[in-house]
Backbone bond lengths (Angstrom), bond angles and torsions (degrees), N, CA, C in turn:
res aa  C-N    CA-C-N  psi(-1)  N-CA   C-N-CA  omega(-1)  CA-C   N-CA-C  phi
1 M - - - 1.447 - - 1.521 111.40 -
2 T 1.331 116.67 -34.97 1.461 118.23 179.73 1.522 110.75 -66.95
3 T 1.321 117.00 -32.52 1.462 119.97 177.44 1.525 109.85 -67.79
4 L 1.317 116.97 -44.23 1.462 120.68 176.70 1.520 110.12 -58.83
5 W 1.296 117.29 -43.98 1.463 122.25 179.63 1.531 110.56 -59.19
6 A 1.334 116.07 -45.58 1.470 119.91 178.55 1.530 110.72 -62.83
7 I 1.318 116.95 -40.80 1.467 121.17 177.96 1.525 110.18 -60.23
8 L 1.322 116.22 -46.04 1.468 120.51 -179.34 1.529 111.95 -62.28
9 Q 1.321 116.08 -29.83 1.461 120.28 -179.78 1.522 112.79 -91.46
10 G 1.329 116.68 -11.19 1.457 119.64 -178.57 1.510 113.28 71.24
11 I 1.345 116.36 32.76 1.466 120.93 -179.99 1.526 109.81 -123.29
12 E 1.320 115.72 167.64 1.460 121.56 175.97 1.535 109.41 -70.75
13 W 1.333 115.43 146.57 1.456 120.49 175.32 1.519 109.42 -66.58
14 D 1.327 116.40 142.46 1.462 122.73 -179.69 1.526 108.20 -136.61
15 V 1.320 116.70 125.56 1.464 121.59 -178.27 1.529 111.73 -56.97
16 N 1.309 118.10 -28.18 1.465 121.10 -179.93 1.520 112.46 -64.70
17 R 1.321 117.09 -17.79 1.464 120.84 177.23 1.531 111.42 -61.91
18 L 1.326 116.50 -27.77 1.467 120.18 179.93 1.529 111.26 -57.24
19 D 1.331 116.52 -31.61 1.468 120.76 -179.29 1.525 112.46 -66.36
20 S 1.324 117.85 -16.79 1.465 121.49 179.75 1.520 112.84 -75.64
21 F 1.332 116.79 -15.30 1.456 121.90 179.78 1.525 108.11 -93.20
22 E 1.322 115.84 98.32 1.465 120.63 -177.13 1.532 110.08 -64.37
23 C 1.335 115.26 123.70 1.458 120.09 178.37 1.525 109.03 -82.38
24 L 1.318 116.10 122.48 1.460 121.61 -177.12 1.521 112.96 -105.23
25 L 1.326 116.33 -21.33 1.457 119.10 -176.30 1.521 109.41 -153.90
26 V 1.338 115.08 132.23 1.463 121.74 173.54 1.519 106.84 -130.52
27 R 1.305 116.95 128.19 1.461 122.03 178.55 1.520 109.46 -133.11
28 D 1.315 114.97 153.25 1.459 122.48 173.61 1.523 111.95 51.62
29 A 1.327 115.18 55.45 1.468 122.59 176.90 1.523 112.40 54.96
30 G 1.314 116.55 36.90 1.459 120.81 176.44 1.511 115.07 88.18
31 E 1.324 117.90 7.81 1.468 119.62 178.24 1.520 112.19 -74.75
32 R 1.327 117.00 -22.81 1.457 121.97 175.25 1.522 107.67 -129.04
33 L 1.322 114.57 127.37 1.461 121.03 -176.58 1.518 109.53 -136.67
34 I 1.312 116.12 145.72 1.459 121.07 171.16 1.516 107.25 -128.65
35 H 1.342 114.90 126.59 1.455 122.33 178.07 1.521 109.06 -121.26
36 R 1.319 115.32 147.61 1.461 121.03 172.38 1.524 107.31 -87.24
37 L 1.330 117.10 130.65 1.458 119.99 175.75 1.521 108.72 -69.69
38 P 1.335 116.70 135.04 1.463 119.83 -179.78 1.530 111.47 -60.69
39 E 1.308 116.60 142.25 1.462 121.24 -179.85 1.522 111.45 -58.14
40 A 1.330 116.71 -35.58 1.472 119.54 179.59 1.530 111.24 -63.71
41 L 1.318 117.77 -36.55 1.470 121.05 176.74 1.516 110.57 -70.54
42 V 1.319 116.76 -44.19 1.465 121.04 179.03 1.528 109.77 -60.24
43 S 1.315 116.74 -42.79 1.462 121.09 178.73 1.527 111.13 -63.54
44 R 1.323 116.62 -43.07 1.464 120.82 179.45 1.526 110.13 -62.08
45 L 1.326 117.07 -43.53 1.466 121.00 178.67 1.527 110.92 -65.58
46 A 1.323 116.40 -42.20 1.466 120.79 -176.75 1.519 112.43 -64.43
47 T 1.313 116.92 -29.86 1.464 120.42 -176.95 1.528 112.84 -99.54
48 A 1.321 116.83 2.79 1.467 120.38 -178.51 1.525 110.87 -69.21
49 G 1.319 115.43 127.68 1.453 121.29 176.21 1.523 110.55 -84.52
50 E 1.310 115.47 173.78 1.467 121.17 -176.73 1.532 112.18 -58.51
51 E 1.332 117.01 -42.78 1.467 120.68 -179.32 1.532 111.01 -65.11
52 T 1.331 116.26 -40.74 1.467 121.04 177.96 1.518 110.75 -62.43
53 V 1.318 116.33 -44.08 1.465 121.08 -179.73 1.526 110.48 -64.23
54 T 1.312 117.17 -44.72 1.466 121.00 179.84 1.522 110.78 -60.31
55 D 1.324 116.46 -45.76 1.458 121.38 178.69 1.526 110.99 -62.95
56 A 1.327 116.96 -43.84 1.466 121.42 -179.14 1.524 111.26 -63.95
57 V 1.325 117.54 -40.56 1.462 121.12 179.33 1.531 110.01 -61.05
58 E 1.316 116.40 -45.01 1.469 120.89 179.79 1.532 110.46 -58.80
59 K 1.319 116.39 -48.26 1.466 120.61 -177.53 1.527 111.62 -70.05
60 W 1.319 117.06 -42.01 1.467 121.67 -177.54 1.523 110.00 -64.91
61 A 1.309 117.78 -40.11 1.473 121.58 179.71 1.518 111.43 -62.86
62 G 1.333 117.15 -25.07 1.450 120.96 -176.92 1.512 115.75 -87.34
63 I 1.333 118.33 -4.42 1.468 118.37 -179.45 1.523 109.69 -72.72
64 D 1.328 116.13 154.51 1.466 121.29 -176.25 1.522 113.16 -56.49
65 E 1.329 116.99 -37.68 1.466 120.32 -176.36 1.525 112.40 -67.31
66 L 1.325 117.07 -26.73 1.464 120.43 -178.60 1.524 111.24 -105.00
67 A 1.311 116.95 -54.33 1.469 122.71 -179.93 1.529 110.93 39.18
68 C 1.331 115.72 62.31 1.456 120.46 -176.23 1.525 109.89 -134.94
69 D 1.293 114.87 174.22 1.454 120.52 174.59 1.533 107.80 -73.96
70 P 1.323 118.43 136.33 1.465 120.39 -179.85 1.530 113.75 -53.44
71 S 1.313 117.01 -30.93 1.471 119.16 -179.92 1.526 112.44 -64.52
72 E 1.324 116.58 -21.80 1.460 120.06 179.35 1.522 112.93 -74.12
73 I 1.335 116.71 -29.50 1.467 118.84 -178.96 1.522 113.33 -108.20
74 Q 1.321 116.92 -4.51 1.471 120.00 177.73 1.535 111.06 -54.48
75 P 1.348 119.22 -45.75 1.470 118.56 179.43 1.527 113.23 -62.77
76 V 1.328 117.13 -31.30 1.462 120.58 179.10 1.524 109.96 -67.03
77 L 1.322 116.32 -48.11 1.466 119.13 -179.57 1.526 111.23 -67.81
78 D 1.322 116.93 -38.42 1.472 119.62 176.16 1.526 110.50 -59.33
79 A 1.330 116.84 -42.12 1.467 120.95 179.14 1.524 110.94 -66.46
80 L 1.322 117.19 -40.80 1.464 119.90 178.12 1.526 111.68 -62.49
81 V 1.315 116.28 -40.26 1.470 120.29 177.63 1.528 109.79 -64.04
82 R 1.322 116.23 -48.59 1.474 120.72 -179.52 1.531 111.00 -60.45
83 L 1.333 116.93 -45.22 1.458 120.54 -179.09 1.524 111.68 -68.64
84 S 1.318 116.99 -34.05 1.465 119.96 177.55 1.520 110.60 -65.82
85 R 1.305 116.22 -40.92 1.475 119.68 177.46 1.519 110.17 -63.23
86 R 1.311 115.52 -44.06 1.472 120.28 178.98 1.533 110.33 -63.85
87 S 1.313 116.06 -39.89 1.458 121.18 178.82 1.518 111.06 -58.90
88 Q 1.318 116.45 -43.85 1.463 119.76 179.80 1.523 111.90 -70.21
89 E 1.330 116.58 -37.78 1.470 119.97 178.31 1.521 111.45 -62.49
90 T 1.332 116.33 -39.92 1.464 121.22 -175.42 1.524 113.43 -96.21
91 K 1.345 115.73 -2.46 1.468 121.36 -178.73 1.531 111.88 57.48
92 R 1.347 115.01 41.09 1.463 121.57 177.24 1.516 108.88 -117.31
93 N 1.318 115.97 156.47 1.457 122.03 -179.43 1.519 111.37 -84.59
94 L 1.332 114.76 163.58 1.465 121.63 170.56 1.520 107.70 -112.70
95 Y 1.329 115.44 145.49 1.456 121.41 -176.65 1.520 110.15 -125.83
96 L 1.311 114.75 149.02 1.457 121.75 177.32 1.516 108.03 -114.67
97 W 1.317 116.36 121.02 1.462 122.21 178.43 1.514 107.85 -102.35
98 N 1.317 116.85 123.53 1.452 122.37 176.41 1.523 108.35 -112.16
99 C 1.311 115.93 128.53 1.455 121.00 178.68 1.522 107.68 -132.93
100 L 1.315 116.15 115.69 1.457 120.40 178.02 1.523 109.32 -72.60
101 T 1.302 115.60 157.57 1.458 120.07 179.05 1.513 109.95 -106.44
102 S 1.314 115.81 159.08 1.453 120.70 178.10 1.521 109.49 -77.27
103 A 1.309 116.77 173.60 1.467 121.95 -177.20 1.526 112.21 -58.13
104 D 1.332 117.44 -29.48 1.472 119.26 -179.22 1.530 112.04 -86.94
105 G 1.353 116.72 4.39 1.451 120.38 175.26 1.515 114.84 87.77
106 T 1.312 118.61 1.26 1.463 120.22 179.61 1.519 109.71 -89.95
107 E 1.326 115.36 149.28 1.456 119.63 177.88 1.512 110.48 -71.34
108 R 1.310 114.16 146.81 1.473 119.40 173.99 1.531 107.81 -73.85
109 R 1.326 116.88 -174.19 1.468 120.82 -179.77 1.518 110.92 -51.46
110 A 1.305 115.80 148.21 1.471 120.82 179.71 1.520 110.13 -62.85
111 A 1.309 116.56 139.83 1.465 121.73 -178.52 1.523 111.47 -80.53
112 D 1.334 117.65 -10.16 1.461 119.37 -177.14 1.521 112.15 -55.00
113 Q 1.320 117.60 -33.03 1.455 119.34 -179.03 1.528 112.04 -66.50
114 Y 1.328 117.55 -18.85 1.451 121.66 179.84 1.515 112.86 -99.92
115 L 1.302 117.69 -4.23 1.450 122.47 -167.17 1.530 111.49 -83.35
116 P 1.333 117.86 99.70 1.452 119.83 179.11 1.527 112.27 -86.15
117 L 1.325 117.52 4.73 1.455 122.79 -174.98 1.518 109.82 -107.55
118 P 1.339 117.45 155.35 1.467 118.15 174.33 1.520 109.37 -63.89
119 R 1.311 116.08 134.36 1.454 119.96 -179.56 1.524 108.77 -72.96
120 T 1.312 116.25 118.81 1.448 121.76 -176.99 1.514 110.52 -105.89
121 Y 1.325 116.64 -40.29 1.460 119.72 -175.54 1.514 109.43 -157.49
122 H 1.301 116.90 123.78 1.454 122.66 174.66 1.518 107.74 -119.46
123 A 1.307 115.14 110.47 1.461 119.80 178.70 1.507 107.92 -143.50
124 P 1.322 116.99 155.97 1.467 118.16 176.03 1.511 109.19 -57.66
125 T 1.342 116.17 138.93 1.449 119.94 -177.39 1.502 113.09 -112.49
126 S 1.306 118.59 1.98 1.460 118.85 180.00 1.508 109.62 -63.79
127 G 1.329 115.61 132.54 1.447 121.88 177.92 1.506 115.63 80.87
128 M 1.317 118.24 4.89 1.460 118.97 178.97 1.495 110.02 -106.06
């Protein structure tokens, strides 16, 4: 997500950006995490026009962590834009749930049982 944020701003990625994502929940030695998306990122996504989104998808798809066809992540960015707009309209936050997988590739227990926050967005987070 920090890479996407940097792309949207047209700046170099900076590891210090990670500190902008407030960690609200850590479980199982960090295997399950919930972070609040920074308001500045939500605002940037909410105000992104079609050309900005298209450009961001192209660049984001090309990063080493994703290395995919832009069409594969277009729905993810479209959803983030839509949810960011909704977040601003309703004055609610957006959250990022990270859940590591076990060695066999299966997800660990669902984090919903730990989620004390209103569920705003549940989407795969691998590669973001």
